[in-house]
Each structure stands twice: as structure tokens, then as C-alpha cells.
C-alpha positions as CSV (number, residue, x, y, z in Angstrom):
1,X,-1.8,-45.4,99.2
2,X,-5.6,-46.6,97.6
3,X,-6.6,-42.9,97.9
4,X,-3.7,-41.7,97.0
5,X,-3.9,-43.8,93.3
6,X,-7.7,-42.7,93.0
7,X,-6.7,-39.4,93.1
8,X,-3.7,-40.0,90.6
9,X,-6.3,-41.4,88.1
10,X,-8.7,-39.2,88.5
11,X,-6.3,-36.6,87.6
12,X,-5.2,-38.3,84.7
13,X,-8.9,-38.7,83.7
14,X,-9.5,-35.3,84.1
15,X,-6.5,-33.6,82.5
16,X,-7.5,-35.9,79.2
17,X,-10.6,-35.4,79.1
18,X,-9.6,-30.9,79.2
19,X,-7.0,-32.6,76.8
20,X,-9.5,-33.9,74.3
21,X,-12.0,-30.9,75.0
22,X,-9.3,-28.2,73.6
23,X,-8.2,-30.3,70.7
24,X,-12.2,-30.1,69.8
25,X,-12.6,-26.8,70.6
26,X,-9.3,-26.4,68.3
27,X,-10.5,-28.7,65.7
28,X,-13.3,-26.5,64.9
29,X,-11.7,-22.8,65.1
30,X,-8.9,-24.2,62.5
31,X,-12.0,-25.9,60.3
32,X,-14.4,-23.3,59.0
33,X,-18.0,-24.2,58.8
34,X,-19.7,-25.0,54.9
35,X,-21.5,-21.0,55.3
36,X,-18.3,-19.5,56.3
37,X,-16.4,-21.2,52.8
38,X,-19.5,-20.3,50.3
39,X,-19.6,-16.7,51.9
40,X,-15.6,-16.2,51.0
41,X,-16.4,-17.9,47.7
42,X,-18.3,-15.7,46.8
43,X,-16.1,-12.6,48.1
44,X,-13.0,-14.3,45.9
45,X,-15.8,-13.7,42.7
46,X,-16.7,-10.3,43.3
47,X,-13.2,-9.4,43.9
48,X,-12.2,-11.4,40.5
49,X,-15.2,-10.0,38.4
50,X,-14.6,-6.6,39.7
51,X,-10.7,-7.0,39.1
52,X,-11.9,-7.9,35.4
53,X,-14.3,-5.0,35.1
54,X,-11.0,-2.6,36.2
55,X,-9.3,-3.7,33.7
56,X,-11.4,-4.1,31.1
57,X,-12.5,-0.5,31.5
58,X,-8.3,0.3,31.9
59,X,-8.2,-0.7,28.3
60,X,-10.7,0.2,26.9
61,X,-10.0,3.9,28.0
62,X,-5.8,3.4,26.6
63,X,-8.0,2.5,23.6
64,X,-9.7,5.0,23.1
65,X,-6.7,7.7,23.9
66,X,-4.3,5.7,21.3
67,X,-7.1,6.1,18.9
68,X,-7.7,9.9,20.0
69,X,-3.5,10.2,19.3
70,X,-3.3,8.3,15.9
71,X,-6.3,10.8,14.3
72,X,-4.8,14.0,15.6
73,X,-1.6,12.9,14.2
74,X,-3.4,11.8,10.4
75,X,-5.2,15.0,11.2
76,X,-2.0,16.6,11.5
77,X,0.2,14.9,8.4
78,X,-2.9,15.0,6.2
79,X,-2.9,19.0,6.8
80,X,0.7,19.2,6.1
81,X,0.2,17.4,2.3
82,X,-3.3,18.8,1.7
83,X,-2.3,22.3,2.7
84,X,-5.3,22.8,5.0
85,X,-3.5,25.1,7.2
86,X,-5.4,28.9,5.5
87,X,-8.2,31.0,7.3
88,X,-9.5,31.0,3.5
89,X,-12.1,28.2,3.0
90,X,-11.5,26.5,-0.1
91,X,-13.9,24.3,-2.6
92,X,-11.9,21.0,-2.1
93,X,-12.7,21.3,1.9
94,X,-16.4,20.8,1.4
95,X,-16.0,18.8,-1.4
96,X,-19.1,16.4,-0.9
97,X,-17.1,13.3,-3.1
98,X,-15.2,10.4,-1.3
99,X,-12.1,12.0,-3.0
100,X,-8.6,13.4,-1.7
101,X,-6.6,16.0,-1.9
102,X,-3.2,16.8,-1.3
103,X,-0.9,19.9,-1.8
104,X,-3.8,22.5,-1.6
105,X,-6.7,20.9,-3.8
106,X,-4.2,20.4,-6.5
107,X,-3.9,16.4,-6.3
108,X,-7.4,14.7,-6.1
109,X,-7.5,10.6,-5.7
110,X,-9.6,7.7,-4.8
111,X,-10.7,7.1,-1.3
112,X,-9.4,3.6,-1.3
113,X,-5.6,4.1,-2.1
114,X,-4.5,0.5,-1.0
115,X,-4.5,-0.2,-5.2
116,X,-2.1,2.2,-5.9
117,X,0.3,1.6,-3.3
118,X,0.4,-2.1,-3.9
119,X,0.4,-1.6,-8.2
120,X,4.1,1.1,-7.5
121,X,5.3,-1.5,-5.6
122,X,4.7,-4.1,-7.4
123,X,6.6,-2.3,-10.6
124,X,9.2,-1.1,-8.4
125,X,10.1,-4.2,-6.7
126,X,10.2,-5.8,-10.4
127,X,12.2,-3.9,-11.3
128,X,14.8,-3.9,-8.9
129,X,14.9,-7.5,-8.7
130,X,15.9,-7.8,-12.6
131,X,18.5,-5.5,-12.2
132,X,20.3,-6.5,-9.6
133,X,19.5,-10.8,-10.0
134,X,19.2,-10.7,-13.8
135,X,20.6,-8.1,-15.6
136,X,24.0,-8.8,-14.0
137,X,24.1,-12.3,-14.7
138,X,23.6,-11.8,-18.2
139,X,27.3,-12.8,-20.1
140,X,26.7,-14.1,-23.1
141,X,28.7,-12.6,-25.5
142,X,26.1,-13.2,-28.6
143,X,23.8,-10.5,-27.1
144,X,25.3,-7.3,-28.0
145,X,23.6,-5.4,-24.9
146,X,25.7,-5.6,-21.9
147,X,24.5,-5.9,-18.7
148,X,24.9,-2.4,-17.5
149,X,22.9,-1.4,-20.5
150,X,19.4,-3.9,-20.3
151,X,19.8,-2.1,-15.9
152,X,19.6,1.5,-17.7
153,X,17.2,0.6,-20.5
154,X,14.5,-1.3,-17.6
155,X,14.6,1.6,-15.6
156,X,13.7,3.8,-18.1
157,X,10.3,2.0,-19.0
158,X,9.8,1.3,-15.0
159,X,9.6,5.4,-14.0
160,X,8.1,5.9,-17.6
161,X,5.3,3.6,-16.1
162,X,5.3,4.8,-12.7
163,X,5.4,8.4,-13.7
164,X,2.2,7.4,-15.6
165,X,0.5,5.5,-12.6
166,X,0.9,8.6,-10.5
167,X,-0.3,10.7,-12.9
168,X,-3.7,9.2,-13.7
169,X,-4.2,8.2,-10.4
170,X,-4.2,11.9,-9.2
171,X,-5.7,14.5,-11.7
172,X,-9.5,14.9,-12.0
173,X,-11.1,12.1,-14.2
174,X,-14.4,14.9,-15.5
175,X,-15.7,15.0,-12.3
176,X,-18.9,17.0,-12.8
177,X,-20.4,20.0,-10.9
178,X,-22.9,19.3,-8.4
179,X,-26.3,21.5,-8.2
180,X,-27.5,22.2,-4.4
181,X,-28.3,25.2,-4.1
182,X,-31.6,25.9,-7.2
183,X,-32.6,22.0,-7.6
184,X,-36.6,23.1,-5.6
185,X,-36.3,25.8,-8.4
186,X,-36.3,23.8,-11.4
187,X,-38.3,20.5,-9.5
188,X,-40.4,22.5,-7.6
189,X,-42.2,19.9,-5.1
190,X,-42.0,17.0,-7.1
191,X,-40.9,14.4,-4.8
192,X,-38.1,12.1,-4.2
193,X,-39.9,8.9,-5.9
194,X,-41.2,11.2,-9.1
195,X,-37.8,12.8,-9.2
196,X,-36.0,9.3,-9.7
197,X,-38.7,8.6,-12.4
198,X,-37.3,12.1,-14.5
199,X,-36.0,12.1,-17.6
200,X,-35.0,14.2,-20.5
201,X,-34.2,13.0,-24.3
202,X,-32.3,14.5,-26.5
203,X,-30.8,13.9,-30.4
204,X,-27.0,13.2,-31.3
205,X,-26.1,12.2,-34.7
206,X,-30.0,11.4,-35.6
207,X,-30.3,8.6,-32.1
208,X,-32.0,9.7,-29.1
209,X,-30.4,10.0,-26.1
210,X,-32.0,9.7,-22.2
211,X,-30.4,11.9,-20.6
212,X,-30.8,10.5,-16.5
213,X,-31.4,12.6,-13.7
214,X,-29.1,12.0,-10.6
215,X,-30.6,12.1,-7.3
216,X,-27.2,12.5,-5.2
217,X,-25.9,15.2,-7.6
218,X,-28.9,17.1,-8.5
219,X,-28.4,17.4,-12.1
220,X,-29.0,15.2,-15.3
221,X,-27.0,14.1,-16.6
222,X,-24.4,14.7,-20.0
223,X,-24.7,12.0,-22.1
224,X,-22.3,9.0,-21.6
225,X,-21.8,10.5,-18.0
226,X,-22.7,8.0,-14.3
227,X,-22.4,8.0,-11.0
228,X,-19.0,6.5,-9.1
229,X,-20.0,5.0,-5.9
230,X,-17.1,4.7,-4.8
231,X,-15.6,7.9,-4.9
232,X,-19.7,9.3,-5.2
233,X,-19.6,11.9,-8.1
234,X,-21.0,12.2,-11.3
235,X,-17.9,11.4,-14.0
236,X,-18.1,13.0,-18.0
237,X,-17.3,9.7,-20.1
238,X,-17.2,7.7,-17.2
239,X,-15.6,4.2,-18.4
240,X,-15.3,2.6,-15.1
241,X,-13.8,2.6,-11.5
242,X,-10.2,1.0,-11.8
243,X,-8.9,-1.2,-8.1
244,X,-5.7,-0.6,-9.4
245,X,-5.4,2.4,-9.5
246,X,-7.9,3.6,-6.7
247,X,-9.1,6.3,-9.4
248,X,-12.2,6.5,-12.3
249,X,-11.2,6.6,-15.5
250,X,-13.6,9.0,-17.3
251,X,-13.2,11.7,-20.2
252,X,-9.8,13.5,-18.9
253,X,-7.4,10.5,-17.8
254,X,-8.9,7.6,-20.4
255,X,-6.1,8.3,-22.5
256,X,-3.4,8.5,-19.7
257,X,-5.0,5.1,-18.2
258,X,-4.3,3.4,-21.5
259,X,-0.7,5.2,-22.0
260,X,-0.5,3.7,-18.8
261,X,-1.4,-0.4,-19.6
262,X,0.6,-0.4,-22.8
263,X,3.9,0.9,-21.0
264,X,3.1,-1.1,-18.3
265,X,3.3,-4.6,-21.0
266,X,6.5,-3.3,-22.5
267,X,7.9,-2.9,-19.3
268,X,7.0,-6.5,-18.1
269,X,7.5,-7.8,-21.4
270,X,11.4,-6.9,-21.6
271,X,11.2,-8.5,-17.8
272,X,10.2,-11.9,-19.2
273,X,12.4,-11.7,-22.5
274,X,15.2,-10.7,-20.4
275,X,14.2,-13.5,-18.1
276,X,14.2,-16.1,-19.6
277,X,16.9,-16.4,-21.1
278,X,19.7,-16.6,-17.8
279,X,17.0,-19.4,-16.4
280,X,17.8,-21.6,-19.5
281,X,21.2,-21.3,-18.9
282,X,20.9,-22.1,-15.2
283,X,18.7,-25.7,-15.5
284,X,21.0,-27.9,-13.7
285,X,22.2,-31.2,-14.7
286,X,20.6,-33.5,-12.4
287,X,17.3,-33.4,-13.3
288,X,15.8,-31.9,-10.8
289,X,14.1,-28.9,-13.1
290,X,11.9,-26.3,-11.9
291,X,12.9,-27.4,-7.8
292,X,16.6,-27.2,-9.1
293,X,16.0,-23.8,-10.3
294,X,13.8,-22.7,-7.0
295,X,16.9,-23.8,-5.2
296,X,19.8,-22.2,-6.9
297,X,18.1,-18.8,-7.8
298,X,14.6,-18.2,-6.4
299,X,14.2,-14.2,-6.8
300,X,14.8,-14.9,-10.8
301,X,12.1,-17.8,-11.0
302,X,9.5,-15.8,-8.7
303,X,10.4,-12.6,-11.1
304,X,9.1,-14.3,-14.0
305,X,6.3,-16.0,-13.2
306,X,5.1,-12.9,-11.8
307,X,6.3,-10.7,-15.6
308,X,4.2,-13.5,-17.5
309,X,0.7,-13.4,-15.4
310,X,1.1,-9.5,-15.8
311,X,2.2,-9.7,-19.1
312,X,-0.6,-11.6,-19.7
313,X,-3.5,-10.0,-17.3
314,X,-2.1,-5.9,-19.3
315,X,-1.9,-7.3,-23.0
316,X,-5.9,-8.5,-22.6
317,X,-6.8,-5.4,-20.7
318,X,-4.8,-3.5,-23.4
319,X,-6.6,-5.6,-26.9
320,X,-10.1,-4.7,-25.2
321,X,-9.4,-1.3,-24.5
322,X,-8.1,-0.4,-28.2
323,X,-10.8,-2.7,-29.2
324,X,-13.0,-0.1,-27.2
325,X,-11.4,2.6,-29.2
326,X,-11.4,1.4,-32.0
327,X,-16.2,1.4,-32.0
328,X,-15.7,4.6,-29.5
329,X,-17.3,3.4,-26.5
330,X,-16.2,3.0,-23.0
331,X,-15.8,-0.3,-20.7
332,X,-19.2,1.1,-18.8
333,X,-21.1,1.6,-22.3
334,X,-19.9,-2.0,-23.3
335,X,-20.6,-4.0,-20.5
336,X,-24.0,-2.6,-20.2
337,X,-24.9,-2.7,-24.0
338,X,-26.3,0.5,-24.3
339,X,-25.9,0.6,-28.3
340,X,-27.3,-2.5,-29.5
341,X,-30.8,-2.0,-30.1
342,X,-30.5,2.2,-31.4
343,X,-26.7,2.0,-32.7
344,X,-23.8,4.2,-31.1
345,X,-24.0,7.4,-31.9
346,X,-20.4,8.2,-30.8
347,X,-19.3,6.2,-34.1
348,X,-17.5,7.9,-36.7
349,X,-15.4,5.4,-37.8
350,X,-12.2,3.5,-36.6
351,X,-9.6,6.5,-37.5
352,X,-11.7,8.9,-36.3
353,X,-12.4,6.9,-33.4
354,X,-8.9,6.6,-32.6
355,X,-8.0,9.9,-33.0
356,X,-10.5,11.5,-31.1
357,X,-9.1,8.8,-28.2
358,X,-5.5,9.4,-28.5
359,X,-4.8,12.6,-30.3
360,X,-7.5,15.1,-29.1
361,X,-6.5,17.9,-27.0
362,X,-7.6,17.4,-22.8
363,X,-10.6,19.5,-22.0
364,X,-9.9,21.5,-18.8
365,X,-11.4,20.6,-15.7
366,X,-15.4,21.3,-14.8
367,X,-14.9,22.0,-11.1
368,X,-12.2,24.3,-9.5
369,X,-11.5,22.7,-5.9
370,X,-8.7,25.7,-5.5
371,X,-11.6,28.4,-5.7
372,X,-12.1,30.6,-2.8
373,X,-16.0,29.3,-0.9
374,X,-18.2,31.4,-2.5
375,X,-21.4,32.5,-0.5
376,X,-24.3,30.2,-0.8
377,X,-22.0,27.6,-1.8
378,X,-23.2,23.8,-1.6
379,X,-26.3,25.6,0.3
380,X,-24.4,27.7,3.3
381,X,-21.7,25.4,3.8
382,X,-20.0,29.1,3.3
383,X,-21.0,29.6,7.2
384,X,-18.8,26.7,8.7
385,X,-15.1,28.5,9.5
386,X,-12.4,26.1,9.4
387,X,-10.3,25.8,12.3
């Protein structure tokens, strides 16, 4: 019996020992070592980095495809508007300036149309707001004109301003032709540094005027001509590059620019005057003042403030250009004080200056942008074919 009991005890001990060994082995198998854990983390990091690299590569390729499609659509739309689906190469196809041409070279615009679009939206939105929110609310019998007459009156100057805006921003301002063929014949072997210092002097009405040499256009600039850095052209009688129309103002469109300023001034003065009357009647009686007006009629308040700012802005520019017309100077000449020491050789008196600026016939364009491209034009560019 004792032998049997001792044998049972030894068996239970052996079984417990075997169970403990099995548990420790299972723990060793289930719990990874530090080396296996670190290698697993490295694999996870490498896979994550490769995934991010693949994602960036996929996104970049997708973006390149989108940009490519966008360029193709823009090129097709520009060709449709500009009329480039032709076999014969024309001058405006290879004009080295920054201008943009439309309708087969008939319209020439500046390189940045943002100001032109913003100006057109401001004029159209102001006229529409006046017709909808102001003219329809006028019910005062003391005013002879009715709301329909006011709406018709405001539409006429608005259309006139928009027509002037389109005309002044799509016409040749007075671009001077370039001389890219025979500059070496005239200048010989003179280097570029000396070429910048070359100038000629001419006498105009007894006053000596220097003609500077333009290294970009390879010409001696005619009197009152300046090279516009934005459009990359020499403009005859250059006044300034107007941001609001996105185009240069020169000899051929200065009169249109002044007309645009005056008609815009009349339009916004008309809108401001007839917008103040409804605001006076809509003032709340509870003493809130402007806050009450903003709650009751915010459109009319915004239109009145905007038309007042535009009216002051246009009035200042109109008075300035009327003064420049009277003394026969451009904005560029007046700003740089060209004739302080020598005197203005173009001043012919106030009446003659006004007659020359506003009543003289418009000179023709010196560049025929729709002409066929001749051999040797612009230094052998005629060999390039339009695809």
C-alpha cells in the first residue's frame, strides 16, 4: 500500500512537472522575443513608407493628367475663339509680345484679364441692383420720372460704359513694330552694354528731345514712346498700363479711356443720387440708424456706399486726365517730370491741346497683326509651321 501511494505521488509530481514544461514552452512560443518584435516594427514601417510613396506617385501622376487635360481644353477653346484653325501663318501667331489675340487677330487684349472681368462685373452688378432694389421702390409723386423710366435711364449709360470698356481693352493702343531683322546692319559689332547707352537727339518745336534705344524691340523709340514691361511692347504716346482694363493706354485708345472714365462717372453719380432718396425714407424711427437700414435694406446700403466710392475714384481720375489734356502731357511724362527743366515741346495752348486729344482723327495701327507671315520675318520664324 505504501508502495502504491508513493507511486501515485511520483506520477502526480511527474504530471505536474510535465504540465509546467508544456506551459513554459507555450509561453515561449506565444510571446515573441525583442528581436522579432523590432524586426516586425521595421517591416511595418517599410511597408508604410512604400505605401505613402506609391500614394504620392499616384496622386502626382493623376495631377499631371488633370493639368494635361486642362491645357488641351484651354488650347482648343483659345483656338476656337482666336480662329487659329488655319493653315497660313499670320503675324499675331508669332508676335513676341505678351498680348492675347481673339477672332483671328481682330481683337488684341492685355496678358491679364482679371481687372477687365472685375470691372465688367462691378458695372453690371451695380446696374442690376439699382434696377431691382432701388428703381422699383421709388413711389414719391414729387419725382416726375417713374421706376420704369429710371430703369431705362440707368441701362443706357451702363451699356455705354460696358461698350467703351470692351472697346478700349481690345484695340491696339499704338504698338510700335519691332526691328528683329537688321539690327546688326545698323549697329555693327557694338555689344549690348554700349547699345543701351546709344541715343539720338531730335529737335521738336525748338526743344531737343532724346530718342532712347530699346534693346528688346531693337528700335530707337519715337518721341513720347515707352516700353511697357507688362505687355512687352513699345507703345506710342504711352500713358500707363491700366489694371482695371488689363491693357495699355496709348495714342490710339487714350480718347476711349477718357470717355470710359467720364461715362462711368456719370453712371455711378446717377446711381448714388437716386439711391440716397430711398434710404432717407427707409430710415427706421426707433433710432437704430445705419444698423436698422442694414437690417431692412442691405442691398441699397451696399450699392450706395459702392457707388459713392466709385464716383469719387472716377472723379479724381477724370479731373487728373482733363488737366493732362489741357497741358498736353501723358501720365508717364507728368509722373516722371519730363519737361520740368526743358519745357514741353508739345504744348500748343489749352484749346489746341483739347482739340488734338479729343477731336483729331485716330491714326491707323502700325502693325497689321492679320497679315500673312512673310519669309525672314522675326529672324526666320517663318520656317515654323502651325500644327
